[in-house]
C-alpha positions in Angstrom: 13.6 16.2 -102.1 10.4 17.8 -101.2 8.6 15.5 -98.8 6.0 14.1 -98.4 5.3 12.8 -101.9 1.8 11.8 -102.7 2.7 8.1 -103.2 5.2 5.7 -101.8 6.2 2.8 -104.1 7.8 0.0 -102.1 9.9 -2.7 -103.6 11.5 -5.5 -101.6 14.8 -6.8 -103.1 16.2 -10.3 -102.6 18.2 -12.3 -105.2 16.6 -10.8 -108.3 19.7 -9.7 -110.3 18.1 -11.0 -113.6 15.0 -9.0 -113.2 15.6 -6.0 -110.9 16.6 -3.6 -113.7 13.4 -4.1 -115.6 11.3 -3.8 -112.5 13.0 -0.7 -111.1 13.0 1.2 -114.4 9.3 0.5 -114.8 8.8 2.1 -111.4 11.1 5.1 -111.9 9.7 5.8 -115.4 6.1 6.4 -114.2 4.2 9.3 -115.7 3.0 10.3 -112.2 5.5 12.6 -110.7 5.0 12.7 -106.9 6.4 9.4 -105.9 9.0 8.4 -103.3 10.6 5.0 -103.8 11.4 2.6 -100.9 13.9 -0.1 -101.9 14.1 -2.6 -99.0 17.3 -4.6 -99.1 16.5 -8.0 -97.6 20.2 -9.0 -97.9 20.4 -11.4 -100.8 23.6 -12.9 -102.0 23.7 -11.7 -105.6 24.3 -8.4 -107.4 20.8 -7.1 -107.1 21.6 -4.1 -104.8 24.6 -3.2 -106.8 22.4 -2.9 -109.9 19.9 -0.8 -107.9 22.6 1.6 -106.8 23.9 1.9 -110.3 20.5 2.8 -111.7 19.7 5.2 -108.8 23.0 7.0 -109.3 22.2 7.7 -113.0 18.4 8.1 -113.1 16.8 11.6 -112.9 14.6 10.3 -110.1 17.4 8.7 -108.2 17.1 11.4 -105.5 13.6 10.2 -104.7 14.9 6.7 -103.8 15.4 5.6 -100.2 17.3 2.4 -99.6 16.5 0.6 -96.4 19.0 -2.0 -95.2 17.4 -4.8 -93.3 20.7 -5.9 -91.9 19.8 -9.6 -92.4 17.3 -11.6 -94.5 13.9 -11.3 -92.8 11.5 -12.4 -95.5 9.1 -10.5 -97.8 6.5 -10.1 -95.1 9.0 -8.2 -93.0 9.9 -6.0 -95.9 6.3 -5.0 -96.4 5.9 -4.3 -92.7 9.0 -2.1 -93.0 7.4 -0.2 -95.9 4.2 0.4 -94.0 6.3 1.8 -91.1 8.7 3.9 -93.2 6.5 5.2 -96.0 6.0 9.0 -96.1 3.4 9.3 -98.9 -0.3 9.5 -98.4 -0.7 6.3 -100.4 1.3 3.1 -100.6 1.9 0.8 -103.5 3.8 -2.5 -103.4 5.4 -4.2 -106.4 7.7 -7.2 -106.5 11.2 -6.8 -107.8 10.9 -9.3 -110.6 7.7 -7.8 -112.0 6.8 -4.7 -114.1 4.2 -2.0 -114.1 2.8 0.0 -117.0 4.1 3.6 -117.4 0.8 5.2 -116.1 0.0 2.6 -113.5 0.3 5.0 -110.5 -1.4 7.8 -112.4 -4.5 5.6 -113.1 -4.8 4.3 -109.6 -4.1 7.6 -107.9 -6.8 9.3 -110.0 -9.3 6.8 -108.7 -8.3 6.8 -105.0 -7.7 10.6 -104.7 -10.9 11.6 -106.3 -13.2 9.1 -104.7 -11.9 8.8 -101.0 -11.2 5.1 -100.9 -9.3 2.6 -98.6 -7.6 1.2 -101.7 -7.9 0.7 -105.5 -6.8 -2.3 -107.5 -6.0 -2.8 -111.2 -6.0 -5.9 -113.3 -2.8 -7.8 -114.2 -1.2 -10.0 -116.8 0.5 -13.3 -115.7 3.4 -14.1 -117.9 5.2 -17.4 -117.7 8.9 -17.0 -118.8 9.5 -20.6 -119.9 6.5 -20.8 -122.3 5.8 -17.1 -123.0 2.2 -17.9 -122.0 0.2 -14.8 -121.0 -3.0 -15.0 -118.9 -4.9 -11.8 -118.2 -6.9 -11.5 -115.0 -10.5 -10.7 -115.4 -10.7 -7.1 -114.4 -13.9 -5.4 -113.1 -15.1 -1.9 -113.2 -16.7 -1.9 -109.8 -17.0 0.2 -106.7 -17.6 -1.6 -103.4 -18.9 0.2 -100.3 -20.1 -0.8 -96.9 -19.1 -2.9 -94.0 -17.6 -6.2 -95.2 -18.3 -5.2 -98.8 -15.2 -7.1 -100.0 -16.4 -10.3 -98.2 -19.8 -10.0 -99.8 -18.2 -9.6 -103.2 -15.9 -12.6 -102.9 -18.7 -14.9 -101.6 -20.8 -14.0 -104.7 -18.0 -15.7 -106.7 -16.1 -12.7 -107.9 -12.3 -12.9 -108.1 -10.1 -10.5 -106.1 -6.4 -11.2 -106.1 -5.0 -11.7 -102.6 -1.6 -10.4 -103.6 -0.4 -7.3 -101.8 0.9 -5.9 -105.1 -1.0 -3.9 -107.7 -3.2 -2.2 -105.1 -2.8 1.5 -104.1 -3.6 1.8 -100.4 -4.4 4.8 -98.2 -1.5 4.5 -95.8 -3.5 5.8 -92.8 -6.1 3.0 -93.5 -3.4 0.3 -93.1 -1.9 1.9 -90.0 -5.1 2.7 -88.2 -6.3 -0.9 -88.7 -2.9 -2.4 -87.9 -2.9 -4.4 -91.2 0.4 -6.2 -91.5 2.0 -9.3 -93.0 3.4 -12.2 -90.9 7.0 -11.3 -91.0 8.8 -14.6 -91.6 6.4 -16.3 -94.0 6.9 -17.4 -97.5 3.3 -16.7 -98.3 2.9 -13.2 -96.7 -0.2 -12.2 -98.7 -2.8 -14.5 -97.0 -2.9 -12.9 -93.5 -2.6 -9.4 -95.0 -5.6 -10.0 -97.3 -7.7 -11.5 -94.6 -7.4 -8.4 -92.5 -8.0 -6.3 -95.6 -11.3 -8.2 -96.1 -12.5 -7.4 -92.6 -11.5 -3.7 -92.6 -12.3 -2.5 -96.1 -15.3 -0.2 -96.3 -14.7 1.4 -99.7 -12.6 0.3 -102.6 -12.6 0.3 -106.4 -11.6 -2.4 -108.9 -10.7 -1.2 -112.3 -10.5 -3.3 -115.5 -7.2 -1.7 -116.9 -4.2 -4.0 -116.7 -1.6 -2.1 -114.7 0.8 -4.8 -113.6 2.8 -7.6 -115.3 3.3 -10.6 -112.9 6.2 -12.7 -114.2 6.3 -16.4 -113.2 10.0 -17.1 -113.1 11.8 -20.3 -112.2 11.9 -19.2 -108.6 8.3 -18.2 -108.4 6.7 -21.2 -110.2 5.3 -23.6 -107.7 6.7 -27.0 -108.3 5.9 -29.0 -105.2 8.0 -32.0 -106.4 11.2 -29.9 -106.3 10.6 -28.8 -102.7 12.9 -30.2 -100.0 11.1 -31.9 -97.1 12.3 -29.0 -94.9 10.6 -26.5 -97.1 7.4 -28.6 -97.3 7.3 -28.7 -93.5 7.9 -25.0 -93.2 5.1 -24.1 -95.7 2.7 -26.5 -93.9 3.5 -25.0 -90.5 3.0 -21.5 -91.9 -0.4 -22.4 -93.3 -1.4 -23.7 -89.9 -0.2 -20.5 -88.2 -2.2 -18.3 -90.6 -5.3 -20.5 -90.2 -5.0 -20.1 -86.4 -4.6 -16.3 -86.7 -7.7 -16.1 -88.9 -9.8 -18.2 -86.5 -8.7 -16.3 -83.4 -9.5 -13.0 -85.1 -12.9 -14.4 -86.2 -13.8 -15.1 -82.6 -13.9 -11.3 -82.0 -16.8 -11.1 -84.5 -19.1 -13.7 -83.0 -21.8 -11.3 -82.1 -21.5 -9.2 -85.3 -24.6 -9.6 -87.6 -22.3 -10.4 -90.5 -20.6 -13.2 -88.6 -22.0 -15.9 -90.9 -20.4 -14.2 -93.9 -17.0 -13.9 -92.1 -17.2 -17.5 -90.9 -18.1 -18.8 -94.4 -15.2 -17.1 -96.1 -12.9 -18.3 -93.4 -14.1 -21.9 -93.9 -13.5 -21.6 -97.6 -9.9 -20.5 -97.0 -9.3 -23.3 -94.5 -10.5 -25.9 -97.0 -8.2 -24.3 -99.6 -5.3 -24.7 -97.2 -6.2 -28.4 -96.7 -6.3 -28.8 -100.4 -2.9 -27.1 -101.0 -1.2 -29.0 -98.2 -2.4 -32.3 -99.6 -0.9 -31.3 -102.9 2.3 -30.1 -101.2 3.2 -33.2 -99.2 3.7 -35.5 -102.1 5.9 -38.6 -102.1 6.7 -41.0 -104.9 5.4 -39.1 -108.0 6.5 -42.0 -110.2 4.2 -44.5 -108.4 0.8 -45.6 -109.7 -2.3 -43.7 -108.7 -3.3 -45.9 -105.8 0.3 -45.9 -104.4 0.4 -42.1 -104.5 -3.0 -41.9 -102.9 -1.8 -44.2 -100.0 1.5 -42.3 -99.6 -0.3 -39.0 -99.4 -2.9 -40.3 -97.0 -0.2 -41.7 -94.7 1.7 -38.5 -94.6 1.6 -37.4 -91.0 2.2 -33.7 -91.7 -0.8 -33.6 -94.0 -2.9 -35.4 -91.4 -2.1 -33.0 -88.6 -2.6 -30.0 -90.9 -5.9 -31.1 -92.4 -7.4 -31.9 -89.1 -6.4 -28.4 -87.9 -7.9 -26.7 -91.0 -11.1 -28.7 -90.7 -11.6 -27.5 -87.1 -14.0 -24.6 -87.0 -15.0 -22.3 -84.1 -18.8 -22.9 -84.3 -21.4 -25.2 -83.0 -24.4 -26.8 -84.7 -26.7 -24.7 -82.6 -25.1 -21.5 -83.8 -25.2 -22.7 -87.4 -29.0 -23.2 -87.5 -29.6 -19.8 -85.9 -27.7 -18.1 -88.7 -29.8 -16.1 -91.2 -27.3 -16.5 -94.1 -24.9 -19.0 -95.6 -26.4 -21.7 -93.3 -26.2 -24.6 -95.7 -22.6 -24.0 -96.9 -21.4 -23.5 -93.3 -23.2 -26.7 -92.2 -21.5 -28.7 -95.0 -18.0 -27.4 -94.0 -18.8 -28.1 -90.4 -20.1 -31.6 -91.3 -16.8 -32.5 -93.1 -14.9 -31.5 -89.9 -16.5 -34.5 -88.1 -16.0 -37.3 -90.5 -13.0 -39.6 -90.2 -9.7 -38.3 -91.7 -9.8 -41.0 -94.5 -13.1 -39.6 -95.8 -11.9 -36.0 -95.5 -8.9 -36.9 -97.6 -11.0 -38.7 -100.2 -13.2 -35.6 -100.4 -10.1 -33.4 -100.9 -8.8 -35.8 -103.6 -12.1 -35.6 -105.5 -12.1 -31.8 -105.4 -8.5 -31.9 -106.7 -9.6 -34.1 -109.7 -12.5 -31.9 -110.4 -10.3 -28.8 -110.4 -7.7 -30.2 -112.8 
């Protein structure tokens, strides 16, 4: 194998025996030639890795595959950190082992990033639900973003950018120099990674072509009612940890002229966490509406989490000195001071509006 290849394609593998063949073959059958493949074995209990080894043995590109054994299950965040550390290509692409990419996915993305000198490039994707065969295409843009906090500006203008680590081709040095990583042991590893990406991106391109098929399988569909209490507690505590990481990092930008933008996008994310945790910690779904409201309101995990999310590192004096986003920031700040009951009512209203 002549190293380094131009692109490293990283695929974490954990208990995906039903889907790994489709995913891996879509990666190995890329039209772009200069790819090394990192398969990170996160020590599942099924036949996934045996299927991988069988395919690698027979496939013409098998010699370009490196299998990294994690030794024990460490979570998807850790697998992606391993990929950033071990990759040998100039560019790095993540894909999940139950998804699929189009044959010229890497070729399309490489052409953009190589010829334009970017931090990363992102394609559009299709979301496919197995149980219903429902297909939802993301709204792709043909847009180049440049400048300090260009991604933050773009999002605050109402544009959609997927927070997923997958379907973006990154310049590897950009990730390493800026120390952009996932939280190792989290179920939702994308949120902290993307927050760092927002702060550090100076040049990126979004393309409208659909390059990725995201499959919502039984294991990936979020059904909060099926979660055990232990899993609910774990997810809630991880949201709190990510929120604290974001706010601590934000404190380093207090004197930056773009601080209002960074604060505003952080406040939006914190409110989203409050919303999701209130949905997550559900009891008695067969109760009437008022009983469900009361049970959710009395849930102590939700109460602690929401109060944390609604706590912001800013004073009223700082807000009124801000040249931009003053009104939105003030409204988030104001919500943080009202009693928890009214905070929760506000979250419930937002939930009904979004349904």
